[in-house]
C-alpha positions, 0 to 999 in steps of 0.5 A, a space after each residue: 495500465 496501473 503504474 503505482 500501488 499506494 501503500 496504506 500509510 500513504 493512503 492514510 496521510 492523504 485522507 487525513 490531509 497530514 503534512 506528509 501528504 503533499 510529497 506523495 500527492 504531487 507524485 500521484 498527479 497524472 498517474 494511474 494509481 491503485 490500492 490493494 484489497 488489504 489496504 482497504 481492510 487495514 484502513 477499515 480496521 483503523 476506523 473501527 478501532 477508533 470507533 468511527 461513526 457510520 458517516 465517517 466510514 462512508 466518507 472513507 469509502 468515498 475516498 477509497 473509490 478514487 483508486 482502482 483496487 487490486 482485488 484478490 484473484 486465484 493467481 494472487 495467493 500463489 504469487 504471495 506464497 512464492 514471494 513469502 518463501 523467497 523473503 524467508 529464504 533471503 531473510 527479508 523483513 517481508 518474510 516475518 509473520 508480522 509483515 503479512 499485510 505488507 507482503 500482500 501489498 507488495 504482492 499486489 504491486 508485483 502482480 500489477 507490474 506497478 511500483 509501490 509508493 510507501 513511506 515504509 521503504 525499509 520494509 520493502 527495499 531490495 525485494 524481488 520484482 518490486 520497485 519502491 518509489 522514492 518520494 522526496 523527504 519531508 521539508 523541515 519546518 
């Protein structure tokens, strides 16, 4: 059973071994983590936009194989539509057109019955059926 869906920002922190990665990695130990198909697309877009070479893109693909993937299914777009309509009705940030990818990630977590690990908590906070993991704040210094 998938327990955590990891948002794109956290995946990037861990892949780039940034200082922010430590506080997320400790929470991912001994858990079943997954990613949304949309996060794969976002990371590949970032790599292409930065003109990564084929070797670097292959390294990214190897890294992504560490996670299960919440794939597109026939059920997923119906859930996405339901959640988007709800977000628009209540004025939640995930209802905004520029948050479509975030909504797909949230939909992936909801469909899997998993919590979402993100560093973008305000975008997701208070959204129906979505549990956002609270990661410890970054240590000063």
